[in-house]
C-alpha positions as a printed Julia matrix, in Angstrom:
373×3 Matrix{Float64}:
 32.04  57.01  24.86
 32.41  59.94  27.16
 35.41  60.75  29.19
 33.94  59.26  32.39
 32.99  56.02  30.5
 36.5   55.72  29.0
 38.06  56.34  32.34
 35.97  53.56  33.96
 36.7   51.19  31.16
 40.38  51.74  31.56
 40.41  51.26  35.3
 38.29  48.19  34.95
 40.74  46.66  32.6
 43.66  47.71  34.94
 42.2   45.87  37.79
 42.86  42.37  36.33
 45.98  40.36  35.66
 45.54  38.32  32.48
 45.46  34.59  33.14
 45.18  31.66  30.82
 41.89  30.15  31.33
 40.62  27.17  29.3
 36.95  25.93  28.83
 36.21  23.52  31.78
 38.69  25.0   34.2
 37.56  25.59  37.65
 38.18  29.28  38.28
 39.21  30.74  41.71
 39.34  34.32  42.33
 42.03  36.3   44.16
 41.65  39.77  45.22
 44.74  41.44  46.49
 46.65  44.87  46.43
 49.09  44.6   43.6
 49.48  48.35  43.59
 49.28  50.93  46.37
 51.12  51.0   49.77
 50.5   47.36  50.44
 51.74  46.2   47.08
 54.33  43.85  48.42
 51.69  41.92  50.45
 49.64  41.57  47.39
 52.54  40.37  45.25
 53.29  37.68  47.75
 49.6   36.6   47.78
 49.55  36.31  44.11
 53.0   34.44  44.08
 51.88  31.94  46.82
 48.43  31.09  45.36
 49.81  30.9   41.75
 52.31  28.41  43.02
 49.76  26.33  44.78
 47.43  26.42  41.72
 50.49  25.13  39.61
 51.13  22.44  42.11
 47.53  21.24  42.07
 47.45  21.23  38.36
 50.65  19.24  38.13
 48.89  16.67  40.08
 46.1   16.45  37.58
 43.88  19.17  39.13
 40.91  18.49  41.37
 38.62  15.51  40.38
 40.18  15.63  37.07
 39.61  19.38  36.3
 42.36  22.01  36.03
 42.23  25.05  38.3
 42.81  28.59  36.98
 43.38  31.79  38.97
 41.62  35.04  38.2
 43.38  37.88  39.97
 41.99  41.32  40.7
 44.12  44.16  41.95
 42.15  46.05  44.68
 45.03  48.56  45.36
 44.44  48.51  49.06
 41.53  50.84  48.54
 37.84  50.21  49.44
 36.39  51.89  46.18
 38.83  49.84  44.02
 37.95  46.64  45.84
 34.19  47.22  45.2
 34.96  47.42  41.51
 37.28  44.25  41.7
 34.63  42.42  43.55
 31.92  43.21  40.84
 34.27  42.0   38.19
 35.13  38.82  39.98
 31.44  38.29  40.67
 30.74  38.06  36.89
 33.88  36.12  35.94
 32.65  32.66  36.68
 34.85  31.96  39.82
 33.63  29.5   42.42
 34.94  31.31  45.31
 37.19  34.2   46.07
 40.27  34.6   48.34
 41.12  37.86  49.82
 41.9   40.46  50.83
 44.33  42.41  52.94
 42.95  45.03  55.01
 39.63  44.97  57.06
 38.06  48.12  55.23
 39.07  46.83  51.88
 37.55  43.41  52.57
 34.35  44.96  54.08
 33.9   47.05  50.78
 33.71  43.6   48.88
 31.79  41.56  51.29
 28.07  42.45  50.31
 28.83  42.33  46.58
 30.36  38.93  46.72
 27.61  37.54  49.14
 24.88  38.9   46.93
 26.57  37.29  44.01
 26.38  33.99  45.94
 30.04  33.43  46.22
 32.17  32.02  49.1
 34.66  34.63  50.19
 37.77  33.8   52.4
 39.47  36.88  53.9
 43.17  36.56  54.66
 44.54  39.72  56.45
 41.27  41.28  57.65
 40.87  40.92  61.44
 37.9   43.3   62.19
 35.47  41.65  64.5
 32.58  43.12  62.6
 33.33  41.25  59.43
 31.97  37.94  60.75
 29.53  39.42  63.2
 27.39  40.45  60.22
 26.67  36.75  59.87
 27.07  36.74  56.15
 26.65  32.88  55.37
 29.39  32.7   52.64
 32.19  34.72  54.44
 35.17  33.08  56.21
 38.71  34.15  57.11
 41.95  32.29  57.7
 43.24  35.15  59.9
 42.25  35.38  63.58
 39.94  38.31  64.87
 40.92  41.52  66.65
 39.32  40.43  69.93
 41.66  37.56  69.97
 44.48  39.72  69.2
 43.34  42.34  71.88
 43.42  39.57  74.36
 47.03  38.65  73.31
 48.16  42.23  73.29
 46.75  43.0   76.88
 48.39  39.65  78.17
 51.73  40.84  76.54
 51.44  44.21  78.19
 50.78  42.67  81.57
 53.67  40.34  81.26
 55.97  43.17  80.43
 54.86  44.8   83.7
 53.73  48.08  81.97
 51.37  50.31  84.15
 50.71  53.41  82.07
 49.89  52.62  78.21
 49.35  55.08  75.41
 46.98  53.62  72.84
 47.32  55.19  69.27
 45.45  53.96  66.15
 44.86  55.22  62.66
 40.98  55.18  62.52
 40.89  52.26  60.21
 38.52  49.5   60.99
 41.3   47.17  61.96
 43.49  49.47  64.06
 40.55  51.24  65.93
 38.97  47.82  66.69
 42.08  46.43  68.2
 42.73  49.66  70.11
 39.18  49.5   71.51
 39.54  45.65  72.41
 42.76  46.36  74.02
 41.57  49.34  76.02
 38.68  47.31  77.49
 40.92  44.58  78.6
 43.43  46.86  80.11
 40.84  48.65  82.13
 39.69  45.19  83.48
 43.34  44.38  84.48
 43.88  47.55  86.18
 46.43  48.93  83.83
 46.04  52.58  83.12
 45.38  53.95  79.49
 46.86  57.44  79.78
 46.41  58.41  76.06
 43.85  57.39  73.36
 43.8   58.94  70.08
 44.31  58.52  66.22
 46.81  59.7   63.75
 46.26  60.27  60.13
 47.79  57.55  57.98
 50.08  58.53  55.0
 51.67  61.42  56.55
 55.22  62.07  56.7
 55.72  63.98  59.97
 54.27  62.61  63.21
 56.22  64.81  65.59
 53.08  66.59  66.68
 51.27  63.45  67.84
 54.63  62.1   69.34
 54.86  65.27  71.38
 51.29  64.78  72.8
 52.11  61.15  73.5
 55.24  62.15  75.35
 53.29  64.61  77.48
 51.02  61.83  78.68
 54.21  60.19  80.21
 53.41  56.43  79.25
 55.75  53.66  79.95
 54.59  52.04  76.69
 53.22  53.24  73.37
 50.98  50.61  71.67
 50.23  51.7   68.07
 47.82  49.46  66.48
 48.13  50.51  62.89
 50.01  49.33  59.87
 53.81  49.06  59.23
 54.43  52.14  57.04
 53.26  54.5   59.83
 54.86  52.33  62.49
 58.34  52.79  60.81
 57.71  56.52  60.57
 56.73  56.74  64.3
 59.86  54.79  65.39
 62.24  56.88  63.29
 60.8   60.17  64.57
 60.6   59.06  68.04
 64.27  58.37  67.98
 64.96  61.6   66.2
 63.31  63.48  69.13
 65.24  61.38  71.67
 62.33  59.75  73.36
 63.39  56.17  74.47
 59.8   54.9   75.49
 59.17  51.37  74.38
 56.74  50.79  71.58
 54.74  47.81  70.55
 52.38  46.92  67.77
 49.91  44.4   66.47
 49.96  42.02  63.54
 49.71  44.71  60.97
 53.25  45.6   61.8
 54.57  42.3   60.82
 56.39  43.32  57.64
 60.09  43.71  57.0
 59.62  47.04  55.37
 58.91  48.46  58.88
 62.86  48.18  59.47
 63.53  49.81  56.03
 61.35  52.82  56.94
 62.5   53.12  60.53
 66.04  52.09  60.19
 67.49  49.16  62.25
 68.71  51.37  65.05
 65.3   52.96  65.59
 63.52  49.82  65.21
 65.72  47.92  67.78
 63.73  46.84  70.75
 60.27  47.28  69.25
 58.05  44.27  69.78
 54.79  43.11  68.22
 52.32  40.29  68.5
 51.39  38.18  65.41
 50.86  34.81  64.13
 54.1   33.22  63.27
 56.32  34.49  60.42
 56.65  32.24  57.46
 60.25  31.06  58.36
 58.91  30.2   61.98
 56.21  27.88  60.65
 57.34  24.42  61.55
 54.7   22.04  60.12
 55.69  19.56  57.3
 53.33  21.27  54.92
 54.92  24.6   55.51
 58.55  23.3   55.35
 57.69  21.72  51.81
 55.92  24.75  50.69
 58.72  27.16  51.68
 61.27  24.84  49.86
 59.26  25.18  46.6
 58.7   28.9   47.09
 62.33  29.45  47.55
 63.26  27.54  44.4
 60.78  29.6   42.3
 61.26  33.15  43.83
 64.81  32.88  45.6
 63.09  34.18  48.8
 60.55  33.46  51.23
 57.3   35.49  51.67
 57.73  38.81  53.7
 54.74  38.22  55.99
 52.13  35.78  57.28
 49.3   37.45  55.6
 50.31  36.26  52.21
 50.62  32.78  53.51
 47.12  32.95  54.8
 45.94  33.46  51.31
 47.72  30.07  50.62
 45.63  28.65  53.47
 42.42  29.96  51.91
 43.33  28.18  48.6
 44.06  25.02  50.56
 40.54  24.91  52.09
 38.83  25.78  48.68
 40.84  23.0   47.16
 39.76  20.52  49.78
 36.26  21.49  49.47
 36.34  21.04  45.7
 38.04  17.83  46.24
 35.04  16.71  48.33
 32.74  17.63  45.62
 31.48  20.86  47.13
 31.54  23.24  44.14
 28.25  25.01  44.87
 28.54  28.01  47.29
 25.95  26.79  49.87
 27.52  23.31  49.91
 31.11  24.62  50.01
 30.21  27.04  53.01
 28.36  24.17  54.91
 31.37  21.88  54.38
 33.86  24.47  55.7
 31.89  25.14  58.74
 32.33  21.64  59.82
 36.0   21.48  58.7
 38.64  20.73  61.46
 42.2   20.02  61.61
 43.02  20.25  57.83
 46.79  20.55  57.54
 47.68  24.02  56.17
 50.73  26.16  55.56
 50.27  28.16  58.89
 48.94  25.15  60.87
 45.74  23.27  61.4
 42.73  24.75  59.52
 39.1   24.8   60.56
 36.15  27.23  61.0
 33.46  27.97  63.42
 29.66  28.67  62.61
 30.66  32.38  62.15
 33.27  31.49  59.49
 36.19  32.39  61.82
 39.13  30.25  61.96
 39.53  28.23  65.21
 42.76  27.97  67.22
 45.26  30.28  68.95
 48.07  31.76  66.75
 49.54  34.83  68.5
 53.22  35.02  69.32
 55.45  37.87  70.35
 58.39  39.06  68.17
 61.08  41.51  69.14
 63.28  43.46  66.49
 66.98  42.94  67.3
 69.79  45.52  66.78
 70.19  44.09  63.12
 66.59  44.68  62.38
 65.63  40.98  62.45
 62.25  39.74  63.68
 63.03  37.25  66.69
 60.42  34.98  67.81
 60.21  35.09  71.51
 59.74  31.85  73.68
 56.3   31.3   74.91
């Protein structure tokens, strides 16, 4: 085998977490970032879905068959996600859960669709993912246009008149910025700055200086929590007290770790409810079990939405829908299934139905506080 062949073989093996699979088991795939900058999201996704699989098997499985989880690490990277999707497509799974990140999910969509597998995205909110009309694709998270509407409403409620919009050129962040800009224009709220930063950098003082020169009364950065934390910290270091808000990709406690509690204080973001704020009986029972196993609660909502994806797959299997086309048709008529994050159901495009967005503010101790509606 040549060097390239050896490297590909090693990488392919590294993508997968060993699982005990017995003959006759119903296999469900989970694609998530177990390595890379979103590894904590992926670890929670794996922990949650593994717990739910164990609970289902303790009840005797589904229709007398045990469930087995096949986990693929996509590293939060589109190229790695394509490899993970190819491996899952040949592993005998009936459906695939995941993943986190719209661009990462998009890299896997066509592969899994061509393999004839139902895929349920969990933290992938880009509008285009369901506008492609892939018949087997669903998601348990809302879309960017719904989030853009919630963001524009939050900005209007706050009385802001001059807004700076900053994104990171990812499918998710750019889409949210575009949706929000259009709605702010309609509402007569000025967008005084619109540009992108480069994710993964350590110094954002140059872009912050440009932002400051535009004299906004609010900065809305639509990107992910690692860059959000850096912006908050460096904004404070330069002595600029302008308020800053974010979207649901900021919904992670590591934001405060990166920024520091003092710099993060007063920051606000829109998001589906955090795990500890989910008040359904199903959520309460799940969180009790999760705490008992892991001595903690999941860090963000996105991992919980992977649990919701498992719930709808389990329900479809219980209804005898183990063929992809049958499962997809059943899911598109699903309404009001009790889930971890609330009632579960899908429309004809595969998008989750219902409204989920709430506003959170970071207090002086770095705690995310849910605001009253």
